[in-house]
N, C-alpha and C positions, 0 to 999 in steps of 0.2 A: 422495750422501746418506749412504752408509755411514760415511764419515769423520766427518761431523757427529754421527751417533749414537754412534760410538765415542768421540769427543771428549767428548760429554755424559756418557756412562757413566763414562769415566775421571775426569772432573771430579767426579762424584758420589762415586766411590770414594775419591778423594783427599780430598775434603771430610770424609767419614766417618772416614778415617784421622786427619786432623788433630784432629777432635773427640775421638777416643779418646786422643790424646797429651796432652790437657789435664791428665790426672792419671796420672802414671807410677806404676803399682803402687798406685794409690789415694792417692798423695801429692799434695797440691795443688801446682801449678806454682811458686808463690812459695816454698814450703818446699823444693822440689827445687833452686831457684835458690840458696837459702841454703846448702844442703848443698854444692852445687858451689862456692860461694864459700869455705866452710870448708875444702874440700879444697886450696884454693890458699894457705891460711895455714899458718904453722908449727903443728905439732901442739900442742894444748892439753895442760896437765897439771893435772888429769886430762883424758883425751881428751874431745873434744866429743861430746855426746850429745843426741839429740832423742827425746822420748817423746810419744806421743799419749794424750790423756785426753778424757773427756767431763766437762765442767764446766758447771753450770747449763744442762744440756740441749744444749750446743753442743760441737762437735768443736774441740779446742784442742791446741796443741803447746808443750811445755816445752823450751826451749833452755838447755843448760847454759852457764855463763859460762867464760871462758878462764882464770880464776884465782880465787884466794881473795878473799873479802869483796866480791864483785860479785853483783848481782842475777841470778837465773836468770829469763829472760823467758818469759812465757806469751803466745803469739800465737794468733789465730783462723785460720780457713782462708784468709783473704785476707792473712795476715801483719800484721794490725793488732795493736798492743800491747793486751793485756788487763790484765795486772798482772805483778808479780814475786812469786810465792808463796813463794819460798825465796831464800836467798843474802843477801848484804849482811853488815854487821858483826855483826848479831844472829843471822843465819841465818834470820830470819823474813820476809825479803822486804821489799817496799815498804809493806806494811800495807793494800794495796788489795783483797786477796782473802784475808782471814784465815780464811775457811771452806774454803779449797782442800783441806786435809787431810781434812776431814770429808765434803765433797761431791763431790770429783773421783774419777772412776773411771778407773784406769789401763787403757788399751786394749792398747798394745804399745810396744815399743821400735821406733822408726822407723829410726834410724840411730845408729851409734856409730863414731867415727873408728877404723879398723882399723890405722892406722899405728903 
């Protein structure tokens, strides 16, 4: 009987540990996966950077592009594309969130490539 109870307790602890790993340091898993992928690529110039914002009441992440004249993508917590508030030839993004500068609140720098 004791082995069964121990097994059940261990399973419960393991399940709780897995739940806690869903957000490493508060970073959504899909954002962490993108960071891990960026680490495998050659260093961007300027270095890759991800910033967290609150935009229209939602937590979003701004990903810098790898070079000039490319859009900087804004993704939600599930890494769904929201818009590109900056970048591109004009520097004003894709035009889908022209109010980003006025309505977005910068929360923190999430990650910047240290290489």
